[in-house]
C-alpha positions in Angstrom: -26.8 27.2 45.6 -27.6 30.8 44.7 -24.5 32.0 46.5 -22.1 29.6 44.8 -23.8 30.0 41.3 -21.4 33.2 40.1 -18.4 31.2 41.3 -19.4 28.1 39.5 -20.1 30.5 36.3 -16.7 31.9 36.6 -15.1 28.4 36.7 -17.1 27.4 33.5 -16.0 30.4 31.7 -12.4 30.2 32.6 -12.8 26.4 31.4 -14.1 27.4 28.2 -11.4 30.2 27.6 -8.8 27.7 28.6 -10.1 25.2 25.9 -10.3 27.8 23.3 -6.8 29.1 23.7 -5.5 25.5 23.7 -7.5 24.6 20.6 -6.2 27.6 18.8 -2.7 26.8 19.9 -3.0 23.2 18.5 -4.6 24.5 15.3 -1.7 27.1 15.1 1.2 24.7 15.6 -0.2 21.4 14.1 -3.0 22.3 11.7 -0.3 23.0 9.0 1.5 19.9 9.7 -1.1 17.7 9.2 -1.8 18.8 5.7 1.8 19.1 4.7 3.5 19.5 2.3 1.8 22.5 0.9 3.2 24.2 -2.3 5.5 26.5 -0.2 6.9 23.4 1.6 7.9 21.5 -1.5 11.5 20.7 -2.2 12.4 20.4 -5.7 15.3 18.0 -6.5 17.3 17.6 -9.6 16.6 13.9 -10.3 15.7 14.1 -13.8 12.1 13.8 -12.4 11.1 17.4 -12.8 9.3 18.7 -9.7 9.0 15.5 -7.7 7.3 16.8 -4.5 9.1 15.1 -1.3 7.5 15.8 2.0 9.7 17.1 4.6 10.3 18.7 7.8 12.2 22.2 7.7 15.3 21.1 9.8 18.9 21.4 9.5 20.9 18.2 9.1 23.0 18.0 12.1 25.7 16.1 10.6 29.0 17.8 9.4 29.1 19.2 6.0 31.7 16.6 4.6 29.8 13.7 6.0 26.5 15.0 4.3 28.3 15.2 1.0 29.5 11.8 1.5 26.1 10.2 1.8 24.1 12.3 -0.9 24.2 11.7 -4.6 21.6 12.2 -7.1 18.7 11.4 -4.7 16.8 14.1 -2.6 18.6 15.6 0.3 17.9 13.6 3.3 15.0 14.9 5.8 14.6 12.1 8.2 17.0 13.4 11.0 15.5 13.7 14.3 12.2 14.0 15.5 11.0 17.2 13.6 7.4 17.9 14.7 6.7 14.5 16.1 7.4 15.4 19.6 4.7 18.3 19.3 2.5 15.9 17.4 2.7 13.3 20.4 2.0 16.0 22.9 -1.0 17.0 20.8 -2.2 13.4 20.7 -1.9 13.2 24.5 -4.0 16.4 25.2 -6.6 15.0 23.0 -6.7 11.6 24.6 -6.6 13.0 27.9 -9.1 15.9 27.1 -11.0 14.2 24.3 -14.7 15.0 25.5 -13.8 18.6 26.2 -11.8 19.3 23.2 -13.6 17.4 20.4 -15.9 20.2 19.6 -12.9 22.6 18.9 -11.0 20.4 16.7 -11.8 19.4 13.1 -12.9 15.6 12.5 -10.0 15.3 10.2 -7.4 16.2 12.7 -8.9 14.1 15.2 -9.1 11.1 12.7 -5.6 11.7 11.9 -4.4 11.6 15.4 -6.2 8.4 16.0 -4.4 6.8 12.9 -1.3 8.3 14.0 -1.7 6.6 17.6 -2.7 3.2 15.8 0.7 3.4 14.0 2.5 4.2 17.1 1.0 1.2 18.9 1.7 -1.1 16.0 5.3 0.1 15.5 6.2 0.2 19.3 4.7 -3.4 20.0 6.8 -4.9 17.0 9.9 -2.7 18.3 9.4 -4.4 21.8 8.3 -7.8 21.0 9.3 -8.7 17.5 12.1 -6.4 16.4 14.2 -8.0 13.5 11.5 -10.7 12.9 9.4 -10.4 9.6 6.4 -9.9 11.6 4.8 -10.0 15.1 2.6 -12.3 17.0 1.0 -9.6 19.2 -0.9 -12.0 21.6 2.1 -14.3 22.1 4.3 -11.1 22.1 7.0 -12.7 19.9 8.4 -12.7 16.4 6.4 -14.5 13.7 7.3 -15.4 9.9 5.9 -17.2 7.0 7.3 -19.2 4.1 7.0 -16.3 2.0 10.3 -15.0 3.7 12.0 -18.2 3.9 13.5 -19.2 7.2 15.5 -15.9 7.8 14.9 -12.9 10.0 14.7 -10.3 7.2 12.9 -7.6 9.2 10.0 -7.3 6.7 8.0 -5.2 9.1 10.9 -2.6 9.3 11.4 -2.3 5.5 7.5 -2.3 5.1 6.8 0.4 7.5 9.6 2.8 6.7 7.8 5.1 4.3 4.7 5.2 6.6 6.7 6.3 9.4 8.4 8.8 7.3 5.0 10.2 5.7 3.6 10.6 9.4 6.6 12.4 10.6 7.8 9.6 12.9 11.3 10.2 12.3 13.0 8.8 15.4 11.3 5.5 14.5 12.4 5.7 11.0 15.9 6.3 12.0 15.9 3.1 14.2 14.6 1.2 11.2 17.2 2.5 9.0 19.9 1.6 11.5 18.7 -2.0 11.7 18.9 -2.2 7.9 22.0 -0.8 7.6 23.7 -3.1 10.2 21.5 -6.2 10.0 19.8 -6.7 6.7 21.8 -9.3 4.7 20.6 -11.0 1.5 23.3 -13.8 1.3 21.4 -16.1 3.2 20.3 -19.6 2.3 16.5 -18.9 2.6 14.0 -19.6 -0.3 11.6 -16.6 -0.7 8.6 -15.4 -2.8 10.1 -13.3 -5.6 6.8 -11.4 -5.8 6.4 -10.7 -2.0 10.2 -9.8 -1.6 9.9 -7.5 -4.6 6.8 -5.5 -3.6 7.8 -5.3 0.1 11.5 -5.2 0.1 12.5 -3.6 -3.2 9.7 -1.4 -3.3 9.9 -0.4 0.4 13.6 0.3 0.1 13.2 2.4 -3.1 10.5 4.5 -1.5 12.7 5.0 1.5 15.6 6.1 -0.7 13.3 8.7 -2.6 11.8 10.0 0.5 14.9 10.3 2.7 17.7 10.4 0.0 19.8 7.9 2.0 21.9 6.1 -0.3 22.0 2.9 1.7 18.5 2.0 0.7 19.3 2.1 -2.8 22.2 -0.2 -2.5 20.3 -2.6 -0.4 17.5 -2.7 -3.1 20.0 -3.3 -5.7 21.7 -6.0 -3.7 18.5 -7.7 -3.4 17.3 -7.4 -7.0 20.5 -9.1 -8.0 19.5 -12.0 -5.8 16.2 -12.3 -7.6 17.4 -12.3 -11.2 18.5 -16.0 -11.4 14.6 -16.6 -10.8 14.3 -15.5 -14.4 16.4 -18.4 -15.7 13.5 -20.5 -17.1 13.0 -21.7 -20.8 10.6 -18.7 -21.3 12.0 -15.9 -19.3 8.6 -16.2 -17.0 10.3 -16.4 -13.5 9.8 -18.9 -10.8 7.5 -18.0 -8.0 10.3 -18.6 -5.5 14.2 -18.4 -5.5 16.9 -19.2 -3.0 18.8 -16.1 -2.3 22.1 -17.9 -1.7 22.0 -20.7 -4.5 19.9 -18.8 -7.0 17.7 -22.1 -7.5 13.9 -21.3 -8.4 10.9 -23.2 -8.3 7.2 -22.8 -8.3 4.4 -23.5 -5.7 3.4 -27.1 -5.4 -0.3 -26.0 -5.4 -0.2 -23.9 -8.6 -1.9 -25.4 -11.7 0.6 -27.9 -13.4 3.5 -26.1 -12.1 2.7 -22.8 -13.2 3.8 -19.5 -12.4 1.2 -16.9 -11.2 -0.1 -13.9 -13.3 -0.2 -11.6 -10.4 3.3 -12.6 -9.3 5.4 -12.4 -12.5 3.1 -9.5 -13.6 3.9 -7.4 -10.5 7.6 -6.6 -11.2 7.6 -3.7 -13.7 7.4 -0.6 -11.5 10.4 -1.6 -9.4 12.4 -3.0 -11.9 12.1 -0.1 -14.2 13.2 2.1 -11.3 16.1 -0.1 -10.7 17.3 0.4 -14.2 16.7 4.1 -14.0 18.9 4.4 -10.8 21.5 2.0 -11.8 22.0 2.2 -15.4 21.8 -1.6 -15.7 19.4 -2.6 -18.6 18.8 -6.3 -17.0 15.9 -5.2 -15.0 13.9 -3.4 -17.6 14.7 -6.1 -20.1 13.4 -8.9 -18.0 10.0 -7.1 -17.3 9.6 -6.0 -21.0 10.3 -9.5 -22.1 7.2 -10.7 -20.0 5.0 -8.2 -21.5 6.0 -9.0 -25.1 5.5 -12.7 -24.4 2.0 -12.1 -23.0 1.1 -9.7 -25.9 1.8 -12.6 -28.5 -0.4 -15.2 -26.5 -3.9 -16.2 -27.3 -6.4 -15.1 -24.6 -9.5 -17.0 -24.1 -12.3 -14.4 -24.4 -9.7 -11.8 -24.1 -9.1 -12.6 -20.5 -5.6 -13.4 -19.1 -5.9 -16.9 -17.2 -4.1 -16.6 -13.7 -1.5 -19.6 -14.4 1.4 -19.8 -16.9 3.8 -22.5 -17.3 7.4 -21.2 -17.5 8.6 -24.3 -19.2 6.1 -24.6 -21.9 4.9 -21.0 -22.3 1.4 -22.4 -22.2 -1.6 -21.3 -20.0 -2.5 -23.5 -17.0 -6.2 -23.9 -15.8 -8.4 -21.1 -17.3 -9.1 -19.1 -14.1 -9.3 -15.5 -14.5 -9.5 -13.2 -11.3 -9.3 -9.6 -10.5 -8.8 -10.7 -6.8 -6.1 -13.1 -5.7 -3.7 -14.8 -8.3 -4.5 -12.0 -10.9 -5.2 -8.8 -9.0 -1.8 -6.6 -9.3 -1.0 -7.7 -12.9 -3.8 -5.3 -14.2 -2.8 -2.7 -11.6 0.8 -2.6 -12.8 -0.3 -2.1 -16.5 -2.1 0.9 -15.4 0.5 2.1 -13.1 3.4 1.6 -15.7 1.6 4.2 -17.9 1.1 6.5 -15.0 4.8 6.0 -13.8 6.0 6.7 -17.3 4.4 10.2 -17.2 2.0 8.7 -19.5 4.2 7.9 -22.3 4.0 4.0 -22.0 1.0 3.9 -24.5 1.6 0.1 -24.9 0.7 -0.5 -21.3 -2.2 1.8 -21.3 -3.6 0.0 -24.3 -3.0 -3.5 -22.9 -4.9 -2.2 -19.4 -7.8 -1.0 -21.5 -8.3 -4.1 -23.6 -8.0 -6.1 -20.5 -10.4 -3.9 -18.5 -13.0 -4.3 -21.5 -12.9 -8.1 -21.5 -13.3 -8.0 -17.6 -16.4 -5.7 -17.8 -17.8 -8.0 -20.5 -17.2 -11.3 -18.6 -16.5 -10.7 -14.7 -18.3 -7.6 -13.7 -22.2 -8.0 -13.0 -24.8 -6.5 -10.9 -26.8 -8.4 -8.0 -30.2 -8.6 -7.7 -30.0 -6.0 -5.0 -28.2 -3.7 -7.1 -24.6 -4.2 -5.9 -21.9 -4.1 -8.6 -19.4 -6.9 -8.1 -16.4 -8.6 -10.0 -16.9 -12.3 -10.2 -14.3 -15.0 -11.1 -14.1 -16.8 -14.4 -13.5 -20.6 -14.0 -13.5 -22.5 -17.3 -16.2 -20.7 -19.0 -18.3 -20.1 -15.9 -18.8 -17.1 -13.9 -18.5 -17.6 -10.1 -20.5 -15.0 -8.1 -17.9 -14.4 -5.5 -15.7 -11.5 -4.8 -12.5 -11.5 -2.8 -11.5 -8.8 -0.6 -8.3 -8.5 -2.6 -10.5 -7.5 -5.5 -11.8 -4.6 -3.6 -8.7 -2.6 -4.7 -10.3 -2.6 -8.3 -12.6 0.3 -7.3 -9.5 2.5 -6.8 -7.9 1.3 -9.9 -11.0 2.0 -12.1 -10.9 5.5 -10.5 -7.2 5.9 -11.1 -7.4 4.9 -14.6 -10.6 6.9 -15.4 -8.7 9.9 -17.1 -7.1 8.5 -20.4 -9.9 6.0 -21.0 -10.7 5.4 -24.4 -14.1 6.6 -26.2 -14.7 9.2 -23.5 -15.4 6.8 -20.8 -13.6 8.6 -18.0 -17.0 9.1 -16.4 -18.2 5.5 -16.7 -15.0 4.1 -15.0 -15.2 6.8 -12.2 -18.7 5.5 -11.7 -17.7 2.0 -11.9 -15.0 2.7 -9.1 -17.8 4.4 -7.0 -20.1 1.2 -7.3 -17.1 -1.3 -6.5 -16.7 1.1 -3.4 -20.2 0.9 -2.3 -20.3 -2.9 -2.9 -17.0 -3.5 -0.7 -18.5 -1.1 1.9 -21.6 -3.1 2.1 -19.4 -6.3 2.7 -18.1 -4.5 5.7 -21.4 -3.0 7.0 -23.2 -6.4 7.0 -21.0 -8.0 9.4 -21.1 -7.8 13.3 -17.5 -6.2 13.7 -17.9 -3.9 10.6 -15.1 -5.5 9.2 -14.9 -7.2 5.8 -14.5 -10.8 5.2 -12.0 -12.5 3.1 -14.5 -13.4 0.5 -18.4 -12.9 -0.2 -20.9 -14.2 -2.5 -23.8 -13.1 -4.3 -26.4 -15.9 -5.1 -28.9 -17.9 -3.1 -30.4 -14.7 -1.8 -27.2 -13.8 -0.1 -25.3 -10.5 -1.1 -22.0 -9.3 0.0 -21.9 -11.9 2.7 -19.3 -14.7 3.4 -20.8 -18.2 3.4 -17.8 -20.5 4.2 -16.4 -20.5 7.6 -12.8 -20.2 5.9 -14.0 -17.0 4.2 -15.2 -15.1 7.4 -11.7 -14.0 8.6 -10.2 -10.4 8.4 -6.4 -10.3 8.5 -5.8 -6.4 8.7 -6.2 -6.2 4.8 -6.1 -2.6 3.2 -7.7 -2.9 -0.2 -11.1 -1.3 0.7 -9.5 1.5 2.5 -7.2 2.0 -0.6 -10.4 2.4 -2.8 -11.8 4.8 -0.3 -8.6 6.9 -0.5 -8.6 6.9 -4.4 -12.2 7.7 -4.5 -11.7 10.4 -2.0 -8.9 11.9 -4.1 -10.8 11.9 -7.3 -14.3 12.9 -6.1 -14.0 14.5 -2.6 -17.3 12.8 -1.5 -17.1 13.1 2.2 -18.6 9.7 2.6 -15.2 8.2 1.7 -13.6 9.7 4.6 -16.7 8.7 6.9 -16.5 4.9 5.6 -12.5 5.1 6.3 -13.4 6.4 9.9 -15.7 3.6 10.6 -13.1 1.1 9.4 -10.4 2.7 11.5 -12.7 2.7 14.6 -13.7 -1.1 14.0 -9.9 -2.2 13.5 -9.0 -0.2 16.8 -12.0 -1.7 18.6 -11.8 -5.4 17.6 -8.2 -5.9 16.4 -6.1 -4.2 18.7 -4.5 -6.1 21.6 -2.0 -5.1 24.1 0.9 -6.3 22.0 -0.1 -4.9 18.6 -2.9 -5.4 16.2 -4.2 -9.0 15.2 -6.3 -10.4 12.4 -9.7 -11.8 13.6 -11.2 -15.2 12.5 -14.8 -14.3 12.2 -16.2 -11.0 11.5 -19.7 -12.0 12.0 -19.1 -13.2 15.7 -19.5 -10.8 18.5 -16.7 -12.6 20.3 -13.9 -13.2 17.7 -10.9 -15.1 18.2 -7.7 -13.8 17.0 -5.2 -15.2 14.5 -2.2 -13.6 16.5 -0.5 -12.0 13.4 0.4 -8.3 12.9 0.9 -8.5 9.2 3.7 -6.4 7.8 1.3 -4.7 5.2 -0.9 -3.4 7.9 1.9 -0.9 8.6 2.8 -0.6 4.8 -0.6 -0.1 3.5 -3.6 -0.2 5.7 -2.5 2.5 8.2 -0.8 4.5 5.3 -4.0 4.6 3.2 -6.0 5.7 6.5 -3.6 8.6 7.1 -3.4 9.7 3.5 -7.2 9.6 3.5 -7.6 12.0 6.3 -4.8 14.3 4.8 -4.7 16.8 2.4 -4.2 15.9 -1.3 -0.9 17.7 -1.4 0.6 15.0 0.8 2.0 12.6 -1.8 0.1 14.0 -4.9 -0.9 11.4 -7.4 0.8 13.6 -10.2 4.2 13.0 -8.8 3.8 9.8 -7.0 2.7 6.2 -8.1 2.2 3.6 -5.4 3.3 0.1 -5.9 0.9 -2.7 -4.9 2.3 -2.7 -1.3 1.5 1.2 -1.1 5.2 2.4 -1.4 5.4 5.5 -3.2 7.6 5.7 -6.3 8.1 8.9 -8.2 6.8 9.3 -11.8 9.8 9.2 -14.3 9.9 12.0 -16.8 11.2 9.8 -19.6 10.4 11.8 -22.7 13.8 12.9 -23.3 15.7 10.0 -21.6 16.4 6.5 -23.0 16.6 3.8 -20.4 19.5 1.6 -21.0 18.1 -1.4 -23.1 15.1 0.5 -24.3 13.8 2.5 -27.3 13.9 6.3 -27.0 10.7 7.7 -25.5 9.4 4.1 -24.4 9.1 2.6 -21.1 
C-alpha cells in the first residue's frame, strides 16, 4: 500500500485539477448566460415603449436581408433563430448530471438549480413533442394527447402556445422554432369549437402576444388578433359583460351551467384588460380597449356588499348572483389585473390603482385572518360568513401584495410587503405539512387543523404554480434566500413525485406516500410553474419587473409608456 500511495495521490491531484478546469470552463462560458440579460446585453427597440428590455442571444439572423425586412415591423428584431447557447447549455447539463457528485462543490447552487429546472422543461416539452404534438395537453402515462372542455373539441395546441415564451426565456430556440412553425401552419381559429373566453384569452392571446414581443415575429401578432376577433361576439350581452364561453365559428355565447343563476364569473370577465389594451395598442382598433373599460365602468357603479366584489354577475340583468367573495378561484385574477393595469400603464392608470386599493382594504377587513397557530390566511366570504379555508389558487396573493406594496396609500408599503411574506409562509406550510412536500388544492384553519386539507377531493396537486409565483415575487422584492430554498424544495418534490417517463403528471393525494397520478400534464405547468422556478433562480435582470408585467398565465407583456400617447377610443393620458 505504501508503494502505491504516491501514484494514488497523483491520480487524486489530477482529478482535482481536471474538475477545477472543468468548473472554470463552465463558469466562464455559461455563468453569464444564466443571468442574462445584463445591462450590456439589452437591445433597445423603438416600440414607443422606451427602453423595453428584451432578452436575446447575440446571433446574426441567417435569413437574407430582404426576407428579414419583410417580416419585421414595429416589433423587436427577432432573436429566436437557431440554438444560440442551448447546445452548450445542454452539454453543461450533461456534464453536471454525469459528474454531479464530483462537480457539485465547484458550481453555485443557483446554477445547479437552473440546470435542474432547465432539464425539467426539456423533459416536459420533449414528452409533449413526442406523444401529444398538436393536442392541447398531454396524458404522460397513456402517452397521448389530452384536452378539456375549456378548449372545445379542437386541437389548438394549447401547450405549444403556452410554452413558447418559457422556451424563449430559457434559450431553447430550436424548440421555440418548432412551436412557431406549428402555429404558423396549423393554428386555425375558424373551427366549430366552444371555448372559454377567459382561458383562451390568458393562454392563447397572452401567449401569442408575449411570443411576439420577445421574438419580433409578426405572425404571432397576427394570430393573436385573429383570435381576439373571434372572442368579441362574447360581449354581445345586454350589459356588455361577456359570456363565459363562445363558439369560435358561430359567435354564439353562453355561461357555465353550474354558475350562480346563469352568471358570468368575476375572475373571467375581469381578466381581459391587459391583453385587450395591448391589442388596441398594436392594432389601433379601439374595440378591445372599449370592451374592457366598459366592464370597469359598470362595476364602479354597482353597490358592493361590505365593499367586496361577489364572484357572480348576471350578464342579462347586471345584478350580482350569490354573495360569495374569494381571492382564490372565481375571484383571484380580477384583483391581480386591477394592479397590473396600473403597472402596465407605467402607473398612469390611477383609477385602476384606487379600485385595487379599495378592494384590498375590504379584503383585509373581512377575509384575512390569523390562525391560532399564527398563520395568516385568506378565507372566503359566503353570505355574510367567513369560511376559514384557503385555496392553492389564493396563494398567488402573497406575490400580488408584494408587487403592489410600492404605491400603496398611507405609507403602507411595508405593511403589504409583510403581508405578502406572511401569505408566502402560510402557503409554504401547506406544502411542508404534506408527505410529498407538495401543496393540496385547498386547506383549512379550524378544528385544530391548520394549513391541511380535510376533504379527499381537496388533497390533489395538479402542477399548480401559485405558490412558486409568490416565492419569485418575494425573492425579487426582498432577496431573502429562504424563497429560493423553498422553490428548490418544490422543484425537487415535483421532479420526484410528478415526473414520469412520458412527462409530468398531477397527483391525487399529497398526503399519501404512494400517490396515484391524474395523468395530465397541464399546459400551465410549462407556461407558469417552470417559468417561475427558472426566474426564481435567475438574475433580476432577466425579465425585470420595471419593464415587464406578467399576465395571470405568466406571459410577459411590456409596460406601455402612454403619458404622451392616446389609445384609440380613450382619453389622453389614461388607460
